[in-house]
ZANU-792141 format. One record per atom (N, C-alpha, C): x, y, z. Coordinates in pm, whole numbers, padded with zeros to 5 digits, always signed. Layout:
N
XYZ
...
! end
This chain:
73
+00344-01462-01600
+00399-01356-01545
+00547-01362-01459
+00635-01314-01521
+00778-01347-01491
+00807-01237-01370
+00887-01270-01270
+00950-01197-01188
+01062-01110-01217
+01049-00981-01186
+01159-00890-01225
+01214-00836-01123
+01354-00867-01075
+01399-00805-00970
+01471-00676-00992
+01449-00588-00914
+01529-00464-00921
+01522-00388-00804
+01627-00272-00801
+01621-00193-00680
+01528-00091-00684
+01463-00078-00562
+01359+00021-00567
+01337+00079-00429
+01308+00214-00433
+01276+00280-00302
+01158+00236-00233
+01165+00173-00112
+01065+00106-00034
+00954+00239-00004
+01008+00354+00060
+00915+00448+00099
+00809+00513-00034
+00877+00522-00134
+00823+00566-00248
+00723+00472-00278
+00734+00354-00288
+00636+00247-00319
+00531+00241-00223
+00558+00251-00109
+00453+00243+00007
+00373+00367+00003
+00422+00469-00033
+00361+00638-00037
+00282+00609-00183
+00320+00544-00272
+00241+00501-00410
+00118+00426-00368
+00123+00313-00306
+00026+00236-00257
-00063+00302-00193
-00031+00383-00085
-00117+00486-00008
-00215+00567-00097
-00146+00619-00177
-00225+00710-00259
-00310+00660-00337
-00306+00555-00395
-00415+00492-00459
-00506+00401-00367
-00474+00358-00259
-00567+00330-00174
-00661+00428-00124
-00607+00553-00085
-00693+00654-00015
-00767+00712-00116
-00725+00724-00254
-00824+00769-00362
-00932+00673-00355
-00906+00554-00350
-01017+00456-00357
-01111+00445-00229
-01079+00465-00143
-01172+00461-00036
-01231+00596+00003
-01172+00711-00060
-01242+00829-00045
-01350+00850-00152
-01351+00766-00277
-01440+00753-00366
-01553+00678-00314
-01526+00586-00236
-01627+00489-00185
-01710+00537-00074
-01638+00592+00024
-01683+00673+00149
-01619+00796+00209
-01674+00863+00248
-01606+01017+00307
-01625+00979+00435
-01647+00870+00510
-01653+00831+00650
-01518+00771+00689
-01452+00718+00617
-01329+00624+00650
-01202+00735+00638
-01125+00696+00737
-00981+00784+00727
-00888+00659+00734
-00787+00715+00684
-00670+00609+00667
-00541+00704+00651
-00431+00671+00759
-00323+00743+00783
-00206+00655+00754
-00090+00712+00711
+00023+00634+00697
+00144+00691+00771
+00190+00597+00855
+00309+00635+00953
+00418+00554+00911
+00522+00603+00851
+00625+00535+00804
+00770+00570+00892
+00784+00460+00947
+00930+00463+01052
+01040+00430+00982
+01091+00531+00930
+01235+00523+00823
+01336+00455+00911
+01341+00451+01029
+01462+00366+01101
+01441+00229+01140
+01326+00192+01106
+01303+00049+01106
+01283-00024+00965
+01286+00043+00856
+01281+00014+00736
+01384-00001+00639
+01431-00050+00568
+01549-00046+00448
+01494+00070+00371
+01584+00121+00314
+01554+00246+00237
+01511+00164+00078
+01587+00065+00039
+01585+00014-00072
+01542-00138-00059
+01475-00201-00137
+01460-00360-00169
+01521-00376-00306
+01545-00519-00276
+01574-00551-00444
+01466-00685-00449
+01383-00663-00533
+01283-00763-00558
+01181-00687-00678
+01053-00764-00681
+00978-00720-00789
+00892-00630-00744
+00916-00476-00761
+00812-00378-00727
+00674-00389-00742
+00657-00416-00864
+00522-00452-00937
+00406-00548-00849
+00498-00650-00826
+00428-00772-00731
+00398-00712-00595
+00504-00641-00543
+00473-00611-00412
+00392-00496-00413
+00357-00407-00500
+00264-00313-00491
+00123-00388-00507
+00119-00478-00585
-00010-00566-00595
-00061-00622-00483
+00026-00678-00416
+00035-00762-00256
-00020-00665-00184
+00043-00539-00147
-00011-00440-00050
-00135-00382-00083
-00166-00347-00223
-00293-00308-00285
-00400-00431-00244
-00385-00556-00251
-00490-00668-00253
-00513-00649-00072
-00397-00651-00013
-00433-00652+00155
-00506-00546+00203
-00474-00425+00146
-00540-00333+00215
-00726-00315+00145
-00726-00350+00018
-00871-00349-00014
-00923-00478+00061
-00877-00594+00078
-00946-00697+00135
-00962-00647+00282
-00865-00583+00349
-00902-00530+00485
-01022-00428+00499
-01010-00343+00386
-01132-00246+00377
-01265-00311+00346
-01287-00430+00281
-01385-00519+00271
-01443-00574+00371
-01360-00588+00479
-01374-00693+00568
-01408-00620+00708
-01409-00491+00705
-01436-00392+00833
-01586-00352+00846
-01642-00361+00960
-01750-00320+00976
-01799-00180+00918
-01936-00151+00879
-01984-00044+00821
-01946+00089+00930
-01973+00071+01067
-01935+00176+01142
-01801+00173+01244
-01711+00091+01192
-01598+00087+01268
-01528+00235+01255
! end
């Protein structure tokens, strides 16, 4: 798998990851809530990197976090 660097909107990517993860946790449990707080003044608007790899990394982190959380947290 090769790395493809390109300019992308960070907020849109994070929102995309959020939507995927939110739909996944809602399908698994109605007891879990997950909120997104994006502080635009603390994040760059655009990044130059491999957006698909960053998406996969963020999804993996969130999914692993969800698996490691206690049932009644």
